[in-house]
C-alpha positions as CSV (number, residue, x, y, z in Angstrom):
1,M,-13.4,-5.4,20.5
2,L,-13.6,-3.7,17.1
3,Y,-10.8,-4.4,14.6
4,S,-10.1,-3.0,11.2
5,I,-8.8,-5.4,8.6
6,L,-6.9,-3.3,6.0
7,I,-6.4,-5.1,2.7
8,F,-3.2,-4.2,0.8
9,G,-2.4,-5.6,-2.7
10,S,-1.3,-4.8,-6.2
11,E,-4.0,-2.9,-8.1
12,E,-2.1,-3.7,-11.3
13,Q,-2.3,-7.4,-10.6
14,A,-5.9,-7.2,-9.5
15,A,-6.7,-5.5,-12.8
16,A,-5.1,-8.4,-14.7
17,W,-7.3,-11.1,-13.0
18,T,-9.5,-13.2,-15.3
19,A,-13.2,-13.0,-14.7
20,Q,-13.0,-16.4,-12.9
21,E,-10.2,-15.2,-10.6
22,Y,-12.1,-12.0,-9.8
23,D,-15.3,-14.0,-9.2
24,A,-13.4,-16.4,-6.8
25,V,-12.0,-13.5,-4.7
26,M,-15.4,-11.7,-4.6
27,D,-17.2,-15.0,-3.7
28,R,-14.9,-15.4,-0.7
29,H,-15.5,-11.8,0.4
30,A,-19.3,-12.4,0.1
31,T,-19.0,-15.6,2.2
32,L,-17.2,-13.7,4.9
33,R,-19.7,-10.8,4.9
34,T,-22.6,-13.3,5.1
35,Q,-21.0,-15.1,8.0
36,L,-20.2,-12.0,10.0
37,T,-23.5,-10.4,9.2
38,A,-25.4,-13.5,10.5
39,Q,-23.3,-13.2,13.7
40,G,-24.0,-9.5,14.1
41,R,-20.2,-8.8,13.9
42,L,-19.8,-6.9,10.6
43,G,-19.3,-3.2,10.4
44,P,-18.6,-1.1,7.3
45,V,-16.8,-2.8,4.4
46,M,-15.3,-0.6,1.7
47,R,-13.3,-1.1,-1.5
48,L,-10.9,1.8,-2.1
49,T,-10.0,3.1,-5.5
50,P,-6.4,4.2,-5.0
51,G,-6.0,5.2,-8.7
52,E,-8.5,8.0,-8.1
53,S,-7.1,9.2,-4.8
54,K,-5.5,12.5,-4.1
55,I,-2.8,13.3,-1.5
56,V,-3.2,16.6,0.4
57,R,-0.2,18.1,2.2
58,R,-0.6,21.3,4.2
59,S,2.4,23.3,5.4
60,R,2.8,26.9,6.4
61,G,-0.5,27.9,4.9
62,Q,0.3,26.2,1.6
63,V,-1.9,23.3,0.3
64,R,-0.4,20.9,-2.2
65,V,-2.6,18.3,-3.9
66,T,-1.1,15.5,-5.9
67,D,-2.5,12.3,-7.4
68,G,-2.4,9.1,-5.4
69,P,-1.9,6.4,-4.5
70,Y,-0.8,7.0,-1.0
71,A,2.8,5.9,-1.1
72,E,5.4,4.8,-3.7
73,T,4.9,1.1,-3.2
74,K,3.7,-1.8,-5.2
75,E,0.9,-2.5,-2.7
76,Q,-1.9,-0.1,-2.2
77,L,-4.6,0.0,0.4
78,M,-7.4,-1.6,-1.5
79,G,-10.1,-2.1,1.1
80,V,-11.2,-2.0,4.7
81,Y,-13.4,-4.2,6.9
82,V,-14.5,-3.3,10.4
83,V,-15.4,-6.4,12.4
84,E,-16.2,-7.1,16.0
85,C,-14.1,-10.0,17.4
86,A,-13.5,-11.2,20.9
87,T,-9.8,-11.8,20.1
88,F,-7.1,-11.0,17.6
89,E,-7.2,-14.6,16.5
90,E,-10.8,-14.3,15.4
91,A,-9.9,-11.3,13.3
92,L,-6.9,-13.2,11.9
93,A,-9.2,-16.1,10.9
94,A,-11.4,-13.7,8.9
95,T,-8.4,-12.9,6.6
96,E,-8.3,-16.5,5.4
97,L,-11.3,-15.9,3.2
98,L,-9.9,-12.5,2.0
99,D,-6.6,-13.9,0.9
100,F,-5.3,-13.5,-2.6
101,E,-1.8,-13.8,-4.2
102,T,-0.4,-10.4,-3.4
103,G,-2.7,-9.8,-0.4
104,V,-1.2,-8.3,2.8
105,F,-3.5,-7.7,5.7
106,E,-3.0,-5.3,8.6
107,I,-5.3,-6.0,11.6
108,V,-5.6,-2.9,13.9
109,P,-7.7,-2.7,17.1
110,L,-10.1,0.2,16.9
111,R,-11.3,2.5,19.7
112,Y,-14.8,3.7,18.8
113,L,-15.3,7.4,19.4
114,G,-18.9,7.7,18.3
115,G,-20.2,9.4,15.3
116,G,-23.0,9.8,12.9
117,Q,-24.5,7.4,10.5
118,L,-23.8,7.3,6.8
119,P,-26.7,6.8,4.4
120,A,-26.8,3.5,2.6
121,V,-24.9,3.7,-0.7
122,M,-25.8,1.5,-3.6
123,P,-23.0,0.1,-5.8
């Protein structure tokens, strides 16, 4: 079964991390990606940039666009992993390597509906 692991956290706090704290978090992400890739269970992984997001609301033919993030909360959606796991517990175990002080993780089963293929994007 496919699961999305949605990563919520404080962008403000993440921006205040020292270089060592940032490297430690990114090293754990790299470890998880390496493990899941070797097992053939890793789908797309994305880092969102909520500070650059826009909210679009459509109502009665009117379109209103405002700056993000998505909601008035301290935590923003910061990233997304798509993983293949036999059970919820396997997906839950993946979050151990993703954890950080303000991190909140939402694990959602996905129903694949098909689709195209995105080109590889270089950082």
